[in-house]
C-alpha positions in Angstrom: 54.3 -102.9 83.1 54.1 -104.7 79.4 53.8 -102.7 76.5 50.0 -104.0 76.3 49.2 -103.0 79.9 50.7 -99.5 79.3 48.6 -99.4 76.1 45.4 -100.3 77.9 46.3 -97.7 80.6 46.6 -95.0 77.8 43.6 -96.1 75.4 41.2 -93.7 76.7 43.5 -90.9 75.6 42.6 -91.7 72.0 38.9 -90.8 72.6 37.0 -87.6 71.9 33.5 -88.4 73.0 30.1 -86.6 73.0 27.6 -87.2 76.0 24.0 -86.0 76.6 23.0 -83.3 78.7 23.6 -79.9 80.2 25.9 -81.2 83.2 28.1 -84.3 83.6 26.3 -87.3 85.0 28.0 -89.3 87.7 28.4 -92.2 85.2 30.0 -90.1 82.4 32.3 -88.4 84.9 33.4 -91.7 86.2 34.0 -93.2 82.8 36.1 -90.2 81.7 38.0 -90.3 84.7 38.6 -94.2 85.2 39.2 -94.7 81.3 41.5 -91.4 81.2 39.4 -90.2 78.2 41.4 -87.9 76.2 38.7 -85.3 75.2 35.0 -84.6 74.7 32.8 -82.9 71.8 30.2 -80.7 72.8 27.0 -80.1 70.6 23.9 -77.7 70.7 22.1 -80.1 73.0 24.8 -79.6 75.6 24.3 -75.7 75.5 21.9 -73.5 77.1 24.1 -70.3 77.9 27.8 -69.4 78.2 27.8 -69.6 82.0 26.2 -73.2 81.7 28.8 -74.4 79.2 31.5 -72.9 81.1 30.6 -74.5 84.5 30.2 -77.8 82.3 33.7 -77.6 80.9 35.2 -76.9 84.6 33.3 -80.1 85.6 34.6 -82.1 82.6 38.3 -80.9 83.6 38.0 -82.1 87.1 37.9 -85.5 85.6 41.4 -85.1 84.1 44.5 -87.2 85.0 47.7 -85.1 84.8 46.9 -83.4 82.0 43.6 -81.4 80.7 41.2 -82.9 78.3 40.6 -81.5 74.7 37.2 -80.0 75.0 36.2 -79.5 71.5 33.2 -78.1 69.3 32.1 -77.5 65.6 32.0 -73.8 65.6 32.6 -73.0 62.0 29.9 -70.2 61.4 26.8 -70.5 59.4 24.8 -73.7 59.8 27.6 -75.1 61.6 27.7 -73.1 65.0 26.9 -75.2 67.9 26.7 -72.4 70.3 23.9 -69.6 69.7 23.0 -66.4 71.5 24.6 -64.8 73.0 27.8 -65.8 71.2 28.5 -63.6 68.2 26.6 -65.2 65.1 29.4 -66.1 62.5 28.8 -65.8 58.8 29.5 -68.9 56.8 32.8 -69.4 55.1 31.8 -68.4 51.6 30.4 -65.1 53.0 33.7 -64.3 54.7 35.5 -65.6 51.8 33.6 -62.9 49.4 35.3 -60.0 51.1 38.6 -61.5 49.6 40.3 -60.6 52.7 42.5 -62.8 54.8 42.8 -60.0 57.3 39.0 -60.2 57.6 39.2 -64.0 58.0 41.7 -63.4 60.7 39.7 -60.9 62.7 36.6 -63.1 62.5 38.8 -66.1 63.6 40.3 -64.2 66.5 36.6 -63.5 67.8 35.7 -67.2 67.6 38.4 -68.3 69.5 38.3 -65.6 72.0 34.6 -66.5 72.8 35.2 -70.1 72.6 38.1 -69.9 75.0 36.2 -67.7 77.5 34.1 -70.7 78.2 36.8 -73.5 78.1 36.7 -74.7 74.7 40.5 -75.3 73.5 39.8 -77.2 70.3 37.6 -76.1 67.3 37.0 -78.5 64.4 37.6 -75.4 62.1 38.5 -74.4 59.4 37.1 -76.4 56.5 40.1 -76.6 54.2 37.9 -78.5 51.6 37.7 -76.9 47.9 34.1 -76.6 46.6 34.9 -78.0 43.2 31.6 -79.7 42.9 28.2 -77.6 42.8 26.1 -80.5 43.5 28.0 -81.2 46.8 25.4 -81.6 49.5 27.4 -81.3 52.5 30.4 -78.8 51.9 28.7 -76.1 49.8 29.0 -72.5 51.7 31.0 -74.2 54.4 34.0 -73.9 52.0 36.1 -70.9 51.3 35.9 -71.2 47.6 36.3 -73.0 44.3 40.0 -72.7 43.8 43.0 -73.7 45.8 44.4 -70.3 46.1 41.1 -68.7 47.5 40.7 -71.7 50.0 44.4 -71.6 51.2 44.4 -67.8 51.7 41.4 -68.1 54.1 42.1 -71.3 55.7 45.8 -70.2 56.8 44.3 -66.9 58.3 41.7 -68.8 60.2 44.3 -71.1 61.7 46.5 -68.3 62.6 43.6 -66.5 64.4 42.8 -69.3 66.6 46.2 -70.4 67.4 47.1 -66.7 68.7 44.2 -67.0 71.0 44.9 -70.3 72.5 42.7 -72.6 70.8 43.5 -75.3 68.6 42.3 -75.4 64.8 41.6 -78.5 63.2 41.6 -78.3 59.6 39.0 -80.8 57.8 38.4 -83.1 55.8 41.6 -84.7 54.3 42.4 -85.3 51.6 39.2 -83.2 50.6 35.5 -83.4 50.7 35.0 -80.7 48.1 34.1 -83.1 45.1 31.5 -85.4 46.6 28.0 -85.7 45.6 27.0 -87.9 48.6 26.7 -86.9 52.3 29.3 -89.2 54.4 26.8 -89.0 57.3 24.4 -91.1 55.3 26.6 -93.3 52.8 30.0 -93.7 51.8 31.1 -91.1 49.0 33.6 -92.1 46.3 35.7 -89.3 44.5 37.5 -90.5 41.3 39.6 -87.5 41.1 43.3 -88.4 39.8 46.5 -88.2 42.2 48.1 -85.4 40.4 44.8 -83.1 40.6 44.7 -83.9 44.2 48.3 -83.0 44.8 48.0 -79.7 43.0 44.7 -78.8 44.3 43.1 -80.6 47.1 46.3 -81.3 49.3 47.7 -77.7 49.1 45.2 -75.8 51.6 46.2 -78.4 54.4 49.7 -78.1 53.4 49.6 -74.7 53.8 47.6 -75.0 56.9 50.1 -77.2 58.5 53.0 -74.6 57.4 50.8 -72.0 59.5 51.5 -74.3 62.6 48.0 -76.3 62.4 48.7 -79.3 64.7 45.5 -81.1 63.9 43.8 -82.3 60.9 40.5 -84.4 60.5 40.3 -87.3 58.0 37.5 -87.5 55.4 34.9 -90.6 55.1 35.4 -90.8 51.6 36.9 -93.4 49.1 39.6 -92.3 46.7 40.0 -95.3 44.4 43.1 -93.6 42.9 44.7 -93.4 46.1 43.3 -96.7 47.9 40.9 -98.7 45.8 39.7 -100.3 49.3 39.4 -98.2 52.4 37.9 -94.5 52.8 40.7 -92.1 54.0 39.9 -92.5 57.9 40.8 -96.2 57.5 43.5 -95.9 54.9 47.1 -96.5 55.7 48.0 -95.4 52.0 46.3 -92.1 52.6 47.3 -91.4 55.9 50.6 -92.6 56.1 52.2 -92.4 52.4 50.4 -89.3 51.3 49.7 -87.3 54.5 52.5 -88.1 56.9 55.3 -89.2 54.4 54.6 -86.8 51.3 53.2 -83.8 53.4 55.5 -84.2 56.0 52.9 -84.0 58.7 53.9 -85.6 62.2 51.1 -84.0 64.5 47.7 -85.2 65.3 45.1 -87.1 63.0 41.8 -87.0 64.1 39.0 -89.2 62.6 35.7 -87.8 61.7 32.8 -88.9 63.7 33.1 -92.8 63.5 29.4 -93.3 64.3 28.8 -91.9 60.7 26.9 -94.3 58.2 29.6 -94.1 55.6 31.9 -96.1 58.3 29.4 -98.2 60.5 27.4 -99.3 57.4 30.5 -100.6 55.5 33.1 -101.4 58.3 31.2 -102.2 61.4 31.3 -100.7 64.7 33.8 -103.4 66.1 36.3 -103.3 63.4 36.3 -99.6 62.2 38.1 -98.1 65.5 41.0 -100.7 65.2 41.2 -100.0 61.3 41.4 -96.3 62.0 44.3 -96.6 64.5 46.0 -98.8 62.3 45.5 -96.4 59.5 47.3 -93.6 61.4 44.2 -91.8 63.3 45.6 -90.7 66.5 42.2 -89.7 67.9 38.8 -91.1 67.3 35.7 -89.1 67.4 32.3 -90.8 68.7 29.4 -88.2 69.1 27.7 -90.6 71.8 29.0 -92.0 74.9 27.2 -95.4 74.1 29.3 -95.8 71.0 32.5 -94.4 72.7 32.3 -96.9 75.4 31.5 -99.8 73.0 34.6 -98.9 71.0 36.9 -98.6 74.0 35.8 -102.1 75.2 36.5 -103.7 71.6 39.9 -102.1 71.2 40.8 -103.2 75.0 39.7 -106.6 74.0 41.7 -106.4 70.7 44.9 -105.4 72.7 44.4 -108.1 75.2 44.1 -110.9 72.4 47.1 -109.4 70.4 45.2 -108.2 67.5 46.2 -104.7 67.9 49.9 -103.5 68.1 50.2 -101.6 71.3 52.9 -99.5 70.1 50.2 -97.9 67.9 48.2 -96.8 70.7 51.2 -95.7 72.9 52.4 -93.7 69.9 49.0 -91.9 69.3 48.5 -91.2 72.9 52.0 -89.6 73.4 51.2 -87.5 70.3 48.0 -86.0 72.0 49.7 -85.6 75.4 53.0 -84.0 73.7 50.5 -81.3 72.2 48.5 -80.9 75.5 51.6 -80.3 77.3 52.6 -77.5 74.8 49.3 -75.9 74.4 47.0 -76.6 77.6 49.5 -76.1 80.5 49.3 -74.7 82.8 45.6 -75.5 83.2 43.4 -72.8 84.5 39.7 -73.0 85.3 36.9 -70.9 83.5 36.1 -67.6 85.6 32.5 -67.8 85.1 32.0 -64.3 86.5 33.9 -62.8 83.9 32.1 -64.1 80.8 29.8 -61.0 80.2 32.4 -58.9 79.0 33.8 -61.5 76.6 31.0 -63.3 74.6 28.6 -61.2 71.9 30.2 -57.9 72.8 29.3 -54.8 70.9 32.9 -54.9 69.6 32.5 -58.5 68.2 29.1 -57.4 66.5 31.1 -54.7 64.9 33.8 -57.0 63.4 30.9 -58.9 61.7 29.0 -56.1 60.6 31.8 -54.7 58.7 31.3 -57.7 56.2 27.7 -58.4 56.8 26.0 -55.0 57.6 22.5 -56.7 57.8 23.3 -59.2 60.2 21.9 -58.5 63.7 
């Protein structure tokens, strides 16, 4: 088999895709298994109750090849918590940070991870490692753990450790920092004019400390940093992802793109070119919130490989990074035991952990 054939065979491993519905359709399960899709991302529309989502996750894993899929979710707390009742309601980062206690952050992180693991989630796009340095920021705000590097780093490392201790991968986001923006990258392409030295002394540090706490996943920001790269946002920038993230911060694990369907990317770089640029820049896994867009990107990358416009080694290296971590943390695979969910989710013990910091919360 040629390197191109191998890359086409392994291309699906690079995708984390969303899909619609409370169960897997025949078409979706066929695509996941035939393309060898590496993972899925679940949203509120995929959730009805713990038993349903656990059954769905077992169904998803039946589509696997030799290794399990990443089954991921955005479950930070506050406004960004995809699974509602009876999952324990998690306060937003700013409330957790107000305690000033990394121990409290660790306890809450353990609680989140245990509930997610119980239904078969193995990857949470959390914590936010951005520093909320701009009070006009429309998208980060209270999702950040503070306005200084020290505040954020203490909490982020505690959250990472709480997840990893309980068998769920944490993914710090959004490198190299989304805290100083005034534009929502879901809607347009933000630009941050922070000088390199400030980014090094401030924005990079929570990420660097998370990596030292054994965090193996980092999500990129769809933000233009002209002092780092005047042409490409971080997700598509070889300078930011290779020179700064890989070489300077010595990070050698998985780089995940933020959702490539966001307007910051699609309006400026196009649905055809963006996935190729992201892989060439140094992303290992590509997120698409919809199945249609994931299929479109998969076909365009397959074509780029066949036509010699995408180096197959890029695909093979990224796929091996994902598989290596899966072997480390997802094996041996066990299906979720649905009968045991009742004593793991929304328990009085979990409520008590939250009530220590937020007595008025239900």
